[in-house]
N, C-alpha and C positions, 0 to 999 in steps of 0.2 A: 710806670706800668705795673699793674697788679698781676700777681701770679695767676693766670687763667687756666692752668692745667699743666700737664706733664710737658716739659720742654719749652714752654712759652715763658721766657723771662727776658729782661732787658738785654743781657749779654748775647743771647741767641739771636734775638731780633736784630740787634745792631750788626752782629757779625754777618747774618744773612743778607741784610740790606747792603752792606759794604761789598760783599762778594758779588752780589747781583750787579751793582753799579760798575764794579771793576770788569766783570765779564762783558757787560754791554759796551764799555769803552774799548776793551781789547777787540771785540767783534767789529766795532766801527773803524778802528785803526786798521784792522786787517782788510776790511772792505776798501779803504782808501789805498792801501798798498797793492792789493791783488786785482781790484776792479770787479770782484764778485760780491754779491749781497750776502747777508748773514745766512739766508736759507740755502743759497748755492754753496756756501762754505761747508755746511754740514750735510750736503748731498740731497736736499729735499726738492731742489729744482734743477 
């Protein structure tokens, strides 16, 4: 990946992607354990 501007580099993009995937997996695991969907977990429903 070429440097496209301030903050956009391979390390930052890989870290952001990995943290997003981790958050999604944790959200789904919590949904399985509690029976509430992701939106209900954060109080939007």
